[in-house]
N, C-alpha and C positions, 0 to 999 in steps of 0.2 A: 151419118147413120147408114150402114150398109143395108142393101136389100137382101133380107135373109132368105127370100124365096127365089131369087135370081142370082145374077152375078154379084158377088160381094164387093164392097169398096176396096178391100185388100186383096192381094193375090191369093188364089186358092192354095191352101196349105193343108197338110195332114197333121192331125193331132198325134204327135209322135208316140212311138212304142214305149210307154213309160214302164212297162213291166221289165224291160231289159235292164233298167237301172236298178231294179230290185235284186238283180243277180239271177243266174240261170237256174237256181233252185227255189225260186219264189212261187212257182205254180202251186205248191202245196197250200200256201197261205190262202190263196184265192179259191182253191177248191174247198177249203174249210169255210170261207165266206159263203160259197154256194150252198153248202149243207145248211147253213143257218138262215139264208136269205132267199132261197129259190123254192117256193112251195110246189113247183111243177116237178121237182126232182126228189127232194127229201123234205116232206112237210114235218118239221120238228116241233116239239112242244117247248114251252118256256123253260122247263127244267133242263131240257137237253141243251138249249142255247146258253142258259146261265152256266151250265157246266163247262161248255166250251170257253166262254169268256173267263171263267174262274181259272181254268187251266193255264191260260195265257196271261194271267195277272190283271185282267180287266174287270169290268162290271157290266151288268145288263139290267136295264130298267123295265124290261118286258115289252118294249115297243120295237117293231120292225117296220120299215117303210116300204110298202109295195106300191109301185106307181104304174099306171097304165101308160101305153105309148102316148096317148093324148096329154096326160099330165106331164110326161117328160118333155114333150114338145112345147107345152105352155111355159114350163119353168125355164127351158132353154131360151125361148124368145125373150123372156123377162131379163135373164142374166145377160145375154148378148147385147140387148138394147142398151142396158146401163154400162156394160163394159166399153162399147164403142162410143157412146156419148162421152164418157170420161176420158177415154184414150184420145178421142179427137180433140178434146179441149187441151189435153197435155201436148198433143202434137202441134197445136197452133201456138200455145203459150210458151213452151220451153224454148224453142228457137228464137223467140223474141225477147224473153226476159230472163234467160238462165243466168247471165252474168249478174243481174240485179239480185236474183234469188240467192246466188252464192255469196255475194258481198254482205247482204243483210243477215244471212244465216251464220256466217263465220264471225260476224261482229257480236252476235248474241252470246251471252254467257251460258254455261250448261244449265243453270237454273231457269233462265228465260226460255231456252229451248224446251226444257221439260214442261214448263207452263203452257207453251203453245201446243205441244203434243197432247197434253192432258186435256186441253180445251177441245181439240179435234176429236180425241178418243178418250172419254173419261175413264173407261175401264181398261186402258192399255196395261199389259203386264209390266211389272217393274224390273225383274231380273233377267239376266242373259239366259237364253235357251230355256224358257219356262217349261217346255214340254219334257225335257230331260228330268228336271227336278220334280215335275208333277208325277212322272213315272216312279221316281225315287220315293215319293210320299206314298204312292200306292203300295210299293213293296214293303215300306216300313209301317203301313197301316195307320198313318197319321193324317190322311187327307180329311179335310173338312166336309161336312155334309153337302154344302152347296157348291163345292169346287168342281165336282164332276160335270156340271152343266156348262162349264166355260170351254166351249169348243174352240174358241179363238186361240187358246194356249197351244193347241195342236195344229190349227190351220195356218197361223201366221207366227211361228216361233221366233222369227227374226225381227218382228215388230215389237220392240220392248224399249223401255226408257233407258236402261243401262247402255244399250248399243246406239240408239238413235240420238241421244244427247251429245254424242261425239260429233266432231265437225263434218266428217266425210260421209257416213252411211246414207243419210237422207238425200244428200245432193247427188251421190252416185246413183241412187235408185231413181230419182227424178230424171237424170240424164239418160239412163238406160231405158226406162219405160216410156219416156216421152219421145225418143228418137228411134224406137224399134217397134215392130208389130207385136201384138199380144201373144201370137202363137210361138214367138221365139222363146217364151218363158214357160211354156207348158211343162217341160221336163223339170226345170228348177222349182216351179211351184208344186209339182208333185213331190219332189224331193223334200220340200219343207214339211209335208205332212206324213212322211214315211213312218215316223215313230208312232203317231196316232193310229195309222193303219195297221202297222205290224203288231201293235198291242191291242187292236180292236177297240181303241177309244173312239175311232171314227169308223162308222159302218156305212159304206155307200148304199144308196137305195138301189133295189134290184127290180127292174120292170119285168112284165110278162107280155110277150115271150122274150126270152133272153137272147134271141138271135138278132136283136136290134143292135145298131152300132152308130156312134157319132163319128162321122168321117168327112173327108174332103173339105167342104165348106165349113167354116168355123162354127161349131155347135149344131150343125144340121143333123137331124135324126133320119137314119135310113137303115135298110136291112143289110146285114153282112153279105159279102159275096161268097163266103164259104158256107159249108153246111152248118146246121144249128149246133151240133155237138162240138165241132171244132171251135166255132166262135165262142161258145160258152166256156170251154175249157181254157182258151187262151186269155180271155178276159180283156187283155189289151193287145191289140194286133197292129200290124204295120199299116193297115188301112185306116185305123181310127181307134177310138176308145169306147168301151162298153158304157152304156148310159149311166150306170151308177157312179163310176169314177169320173165320167165326163161332167156330170152335174157337180160333183165335188170340186173339180178343177175350175169350173165356171164360177162356183160360189167363192172360191179363193180369190180369183181375179176380180170378181165384181167388187168385193169390199176393198181390195188392195188399191185399185184405181180410184175408187171413191176417197179413200184415205189420202192418197197423193194429191188429188185435186183440192181437197179441203186444206191440206197443209200449204199448198201453193197459194191459195186464196188468202190464207191467214198471213203469209209472208208478204204478199203483194196487196195488203189490205187497203192501201191508199189509192189504188188504181181502180176506177169504176169498172165493173164487170162488162159493161157494154162497150167500153173503149179499150179493153185489154188487148184486142187483136186489131185495133184500128190502124189506119194507114200511117199515123204518126209513130207507130211502133213497128218498124220494118224488121224482117228476119236478119239476124246478125250472125257472124261467124261463130262457130262453136268455141266457147272459152276453153282454156287449158284445164286439164283434169285436176280435180281437187284431191285425188288419191294421195294418201300419205306415202305411197311407194315412189312417188315422183320427186320427193324432196331429196336433196343431195346429202343431207345429214342423217338419213335413215339407213341403218345397216340391216335391220331385220325385215327386209322388204318382202321376202317370201312368206314369213309368218303373217305379216300385215295383209298381204294379198289373200291369204286364206280367210282372214276375218272379214275382208271386204267382198269376198266372192258372192255371198247371197244377195248382194245389192247391185251387182254388175250384170252385164249381158253374159249368159253362160258361156264358159270357155269350151273350146273344142279339144279333142284329145291330141296329145303331143308325144308321139312315139320317139321322135328324135331326142327330146329332152330326157325321156325315160331311158333311152339307150345310153346316153352320156352319163347319167347318174349311176346306173347299174355297172357300167364299165369302170367308173371310178371306184365303186365299192369292191369290185373284183380285184383291182390293183391294190387296194388297202388290205384285203384279205390275204393276198400273196405276200405283202409286206409283213403282215402279222406272222405268218409261218416262217418267213426268212428271219425275223427277229428272234423267234423262239429257237431257231436253228443256230443262231450265231451268238447271242448274248446271254450268259448265265444269269445276270441280274434280272433281265426282262423275263427270262424263263421262270425263275423262282417267283417273281411277282405275279405272273399269270397263274401259276399253279396255286398260289395262296389265295388269289381272288376267286378261283374256281372252287376251292375248298370252302371258303367263307360263304358261298352261296349254294351250298349243298343241303338238300332236305334232311340229311342224316343229322344235321346240327340241331334240329328241333327236338325238344324233349317231349315225353309223353305226359299225361295228366299227373302221374306220380313223380315226375321229375327224373325219370330214368332215361338214359341215352338210347338211341336206336340200335337195333341188333347189329347193323352193319359196322358200327364202331367197336363192337366187341370181338371182331375177328382179327384184331391185331393192327399195330401201327403200320407195318409194312404193307398189308393188304389195302389199307385206306389210301396210302400214298400211291400205290400202284394204280388204284382206281382213279385217283384225281389226275395223275399224269396221263393215263390213257384217255380220260375224258377230255382233258384240255387239248391234247394234240389231235385227238380224233375230231373234236368239234372244229378245230382250226382247219384241218384238211377237208372236212365235209363242207365247210363254208366256201372254200375255194371252188369245189366241184359244183355247189349249189348256184353260186353267182355266175360261174362260167356257163352252166346249163341254161340259166335264165337269159343270159346275154345272147347266147346262140339262138334261143327260141324267139327272143324279141327281134333280132336281126331278120330271122326267117319270116316272122309275121309282118314286119315292116316292108319287106320286099314284096310280099303278096299284096299288101295294101297299096303299095306304090304302083302296082300294075292296074289299078282301078281306072277304067276308061271314063271319058267325060260323060257319056250317056251309056248306061248299062242296065241290065235286068237285075234287080236285087237278088232274086233267087239264084241266078247263075253265078253272079259275083260272090255271093255269100258261100255257096257250096265250094267254090274254088279256095276260099280262105278259111273254111271251117276247120279243117284238120289242124292247121297251124294255130288257130285260136284255141281249140279244145286242148291241145297239148300244153300250151302256155298256161291256160287257166287251171288245168289239173295240177301242174307242178307248183304254180303259185299257191294254190289252196293247200297243198300238202306241206310245202316249205313253211308257209305262214303258220299253220297249226303247230308244227313242231317247234318253231322258234318262239311262238307265243306261250306254249306250255313251259318251255325252258325259262322264259323270262318271268312268267308268273311264279314258278317254283323258286327261282332265284330271288325275287322280290321279297317273298314271305320267309325265305330262309336266311336273309341277310342279317348281319349283326344288329341292325336297327329294328327290324320287324319280327325277328323270330320269337321274341318274348310274348307276342300277341297270338302265337299259334301253338297248337299241341299236335303231337303225332298220335294218330289212332292206329292201334294194332302194329306197334313197332317191334314185335317179336320176329317178323319176317324180314330177313336182310334185303330182300329184293322188292319189298312193298313199301310205299310211302303214301300216307293219306293225311293231309293237313286240314285242321279245322280251327276256327277262332275259339280262343279260350272264353271270351265274352264279347258281345257286340258293342259297337260304339253307340253313344247316345244320339238319337236322331237330331238332325239339324247342326251337328258339329262339323268342323272342317274334316276330321278324319272319317266321319260317316259318309260325307259326300265323296271323299277320295275312295273309300271302300266300295261305294256303289259304282262309280265310274270304272274302277279297276275290275270289279267283278263282271260288270256288263261287257267290258272290253274283252275279257277272256271267257265270255259266254257261260258264266257261272250262275246267271239268273235267267229264267225263261221268259224273255220279252222279245224274242225274235231278233236278237242283235245280229245274227248272221245275215238276215235280209237287210238290216239297216246299213251295214257297211262299217267296218272297224275304223275306217279313217275319220268318220264323224266323231267317234269317241276319242280317238287319238288327238284330234284337233282340240276337242274339249278338255282333255287331260293336259295338253300343253298349255292352254290358256289358264287352266285352273292352277297349275304349278307356278305360273308367272304371278298370279294374283295372290297366292297363298304360300308365303315362305315356309310356314309350318309344315305344309304338305311336301314341299320340295325337299326339306331336310330328311324325309323318310326314304329318299332315293339315293342309292350309292352311285358312284361313277360306272360301276359294272352294270347296274340296272338301267341307267340312262342310255348307255351305249347300246345295249340290247334292244331297248325300246326304239332307238333310232333306226335300227335295222328292221324292226317290225314295221315302222312307219314307211320305210322304203318299199317293202313288199306290199303294204296296203296301198301305196301310191301307184304301184304297178297294177293292182287290181282295179283301182279307181280309173286309170286310163283305159283299161279294157271296157269298163262300164260305159265310159263316155263314147267309146267306139260303137258299142251296141246302140246307144242313143242316136248317134249320128247316122247310122245305117238303118235304123228301124228294123232291127233283126228279129227274126222269128225265134223266140226263146223255146218253143216246143221242139223245133228242129234241133236246137243246140242240146236240149235235154236228151233227145233220142240219140244223138251222136255221142254224147258223154257215156250213156249207158252201153252203147255198142262198142265203145273203145276201152272199156274197163280192163286193164291189165295189171299184173303185179308190178309194183314200183321197182322191184329188183330186176325184173326183166327189162324195164325201160331204162334203168340207170344201173348197169352192172358195176360201174366204178364205185358208186355209193354203196352198193351191196357188198362189195369187197371190203370196203373200210368198216362197215358195220359188223361184218361177220369175221373179221380177222382177230384172232386171239393173240395179242402181243403185249398184254399188260403185266404179265408176271415178271417179277424181278427188276422192274424199272426203278423202284425206290432205292435199290442198292447203289445207284449212282449219286444219290443225294436227296435228303429230305429238307425242303425249304425251311420248315419251322424249327428244325434242329441245328440250324447254322451249318449244315453240311455243304451248302452251296455258297461259299464265301467268294465275294467279288468286290474287293476293296476299291471301288471306283472313286470313293470320296476321300481316299488317302493320298498323301504325297506320292509323286512319281519317283520311286526308288527301287532298288534291287529286290527287296523283300516283297513289296506289294506287286511288283511285276511278276515275280515267280508265282505268287498266289493266284494272280489272274490267269497266268498261263495254265496252271493246274486246273482251275475251274473250267476253262474252255476245253481242255483235254477231256475232263470228265463229261462235259456236255457232248463232245464229239463221240465218246464211247456210247453214250445213251442213244444218240441218233444213228450211229452205225448199227447198233442192235435193232433199232426200229426199222431201219432201211432193209436189213436182211430179212426181217419178218414180213415186211410189206412188199418185198421184191417181186414175188410171184403174183401179187395182186395188182401192182401198179406199174410193173415194168413195161407194159405196153401203152402206158399213158404218159405222153410227153408233158401234160399239164402238171402232174405231181412229180414226175421224174426229175424235172429241173429244180423243183423246190427242195427235194430231198437230197440232191447232190451237194457237193462241196464247192461248186462253182461260185465265185464271187465272194466267198466268206473272207472276213478280215480277222486275222489272228495276231495276238500280241507278240511282238518280236522279243528275242532274248535280250536281257539287260546288257548294255554296253556303257561303261563309264563315260559320261560326256566330257569332252575336252573344252570346257567353258568355265567362265568365272562363277564364283558362288552367287553373285548377283543374278546371273542368268539362270542358275539352278533354282533360285527362289522364285523367279518369274515363271519358270517352266512348271513348278509345282502348283502354281495357281491356275494353270490352264487345264481344262478338263478333257477327258476322253469319253467318247460315247460310240458304241458300235453302230454300224450303218443301218439305215432304213428302219428305225424304230417307229412304231405307230404312235401318233400323238394322243390318241383318245384314251389311253390308259394312264392312270395316275402314276407318278414316279415312285420308285421304291423308297420307303421311309428312310430318311437320313442318308440318302444315296446321291452322290455326285460323281460323275465319270470324268475321266481325264482324256485329253488328246495327247497321244504319244508324240513327243518331239522327234524329229529325225535324228537317229543316232549318228554321231559324228565319228564314223569309223575311219579307216585309212583312206586318204585321198590319193587318187592316182597321180603319181608324179611323172609317169612316162605314158606316152601315147595320148590319145584324145580323152580328156576328162569327161566323165558322165555326170550331168547335172541331176541331182536328186531332189525330189520334192514329195509332197504327200497329197493324195486326192481327198475328196470330201469325206471319205469314210475313215480317214486317218491312216491308211496304209501307204507304204512307201512305193513310189512308182518312178520310173525313169522317164524324164521329159524327152520327147522326141524333138529333134531339131527340124523344125518345119517353118516355112515362110507363109503358111496359110493364115489369112487374116482372121482374128478372133472377133466374134460378134460382140458388139458393145451396145448397151441400152442406156440411154440418157434419161435420168429420172430426177425428180425434185429432191431437195435436201431431206425432207421428212421420210420419203421412201428409201433414200440412200442409206440413212442411218439404220433402217430396218434390215436391209440386205447385208450391210456390213456386219450386223450382229448374227444374222442367220448363217452367214458363210465366214464367220470369224476364223482367221488362221492363227498359227502360233508364231507371230512375228515379234513376240516379246512384250506386247502390250497387255495390260490387265484385261480381264474378261469384262465384256460390256454388261450393262445392267439389263433390267427387264424391258419388254416391249409391250406397250399398251395394245390391246386387241384392235382398237380402232386404227392404230398406225399400221398394223399388219394388214388389215383389210384395205387400207389406202394404198399400201405398197403393191398388193396383189392387183388392185384395180388399175394401177399405173402400168402393169404388165398385161393389161387386156383381159382381166378376169372379173366377171360379174359374180357376186356372192349372194347366197340365199341361205337362210337358216331353216333347216328342214324339221328338226325336232329337238327340243331341249338345248343342248350345247353342240348339236351336230350341224356343221356348215358344209355347203357344197360350193366350190369355186369352179365356174365353167368359163371357157374362153369365149371371147367375143371378137377376136381378130387373129391374125396369123402368128402372133408371138407364141402361142401355145396350141397344142394339137389335141389335148384331152382334158377332162375335168379331174379335179383332185379334191379330196375331202379331209377336213380337219375338225377337231373338237376344240371348242372354245374353253380355255381354262376357267375353272370356277372354284370357289366363290368369287375370287378376285380376277377380273378380266385383264390380266397381264400375263405375258409369256415369260416365265423364268428363263434364264440363259440356257439351261440344259434342255428345256422343251423347245426353245428357239433353234438350238442346234439340231434337234431331231427333225423339226420342220424343214430346216435347210437341207438336210441330207435326203429327205424324201423329195424335195424339189429338185435336188441335183440328180437323183436317180430318174425322176420323171421327165425333166426338161433339160438336164445338162447344165443348169445354171451354176456359176461359181462367182466368187467375190469380185474378181477382176473383170467381170462382164458388165458391171454397173458403174456409171460415172455421173457426175452432177450435170444436170441440164443447164 
């Protein structure tokens, strides 16, 4: 037990700046709490407070806790005494008995684990994240009369039967809490109750005067070093925590350590409590982690790590990983533009996907179409082509901008000295942080609105919506035709989706979208009915939203690690407000460029005007049709390039993408001088243009062919030129060189995958499908670790020198197997990124 009035038993620590984790715009929430809870400033009446609670979706029972400094000190001493008694017990027991606890817990069935947990805590919540669904019941007005009193739903949302009966969570929590000081979990414990605080289901007590602060020594009450007004406005500062929130954090940790001690005693029930730390139980080496991410057969390690994070030691921010993921996403965005530029089939499929997720498809209450559809077919296709290409180009600029800002911010952070003054260091990095945060916020809002509209405009969901005031061609307003019944799968999906896109007023901006994205991802895995409501277009856009949210989460972790002054950040943001077009002139050029008129004259995808018979035999007729389709696409892009020239001619980023460099074009038909048997084999081989993105679904009934090398005249005089074809299917001349080719030795399972990914036209029949697990195994053999970010979105990042950057793919669904055509697309992207070819792999 530490001496609370002198030197504590643990090293002096600061109760970290928890307000930074709420985002730089969270000051308003606590200013509102001040109005309701500080009688020295605004003595409100019960009706005023009840109105504030009602506005935010909460409830008010007419009671506010006003505590004197003496009462705060008394409660603090009570909490800290119990916290350190229980923590000291765990600190002594876990190093001695952790292996025994793990073995016994893992041998228990889920039912027996649930019985033990219920014995320790009879009122333990049953479902996952009970705080989220308690808020959902509030919004649906179905909450029971006595349910509002259960503060534990909001204080310890991760302590529930559904999660704790799994093998890993309780063991991970015992390991983390028993081997680390309590102050290491202040931030994560505050995170756990963010929903209750943001929705005012938890109201911290507010002492008088409000210039008091809990700082330095754990739970010690003292006066703030700053003036009273500054301390009161900041609420949570770098030196400590205001008493109201400090007491709330101590309350959370008090019960949490008590719960862990009781669980440990129940598992070690046969060992007398007086002998549990006796000499015959020496301290043992820490056993291997029980995390599911450590198992070799686990592919979805990233998603599992997200689920286990509340039970682990909080992670630090990782800008290097963030830079790698954003860099890979930028490369994928460039590949998307390149594919639109090169392949008519992919172009038509993308335009159709954009059209099918347009708000204009939603009918009004009378069943009438939107006014924008009445302006003519040509106008509609002009708009969709403009929208698809514009979004593709804007995505390249957006990810490129974020990558540059992340690199700049990381370079500032890397200059951090070993010992530094927080204020001096933070002022040096503040500009880079604010620029990155502002762009993240703007890009995220734009992408989320686009994804929200696309989800409810999709063919699956549009019947649940109606368009209000559809007479204005430029205005769209969607509303539910009728609400779902409370408690159903779709009502839960609707709630998560609406909160995610800030359509309900419960402070979700302060909560962090990543919390709800993680919950949505888990919900879709558990509920196939809900997953069927999402198209591949919607899932891919949600994956991009997840990446941006992950960027925002890493910035939040940085604020936590540095205990940054959020009031200083807010002032800097207000002082740096500039028009986005001034900050990003290239984006402004793309948005303001009027080049959509007349585009549909080059082909309307739904009218079969963009014919690309990739699934037909390789003969003269089909070759001519494909040549005409690519010429038509070239005409369209030439027109776009002329319109955009004055806007992007100074940008090498887009200039290279809009040029014809590296494009593959179908060669004129030449009658092959080969046997009919070889002709039949050639017809079975497929062609696919280079660098197609894998995350889009293939065009219906479409297979593409690989053009065989035309056997034209062979030189009979002089030095013959050897002809072959590169990974994109275009004819190249082999250079006579003695340079050794790099060869990778892999196992047979991986070799079969690479032979399919880089299958050539040697006359053999096309290979079959590739199981997704085999593809992940092959990538792992080349030094890539894989992690599932969201839905079907996977990131492969290098772990050794075999590769120099990350690459992203989408797992095929609903069947987790790569069709041959998709495998060829994967292979061409790998060829472009890393230069891999079929003859670079051999059996180990």
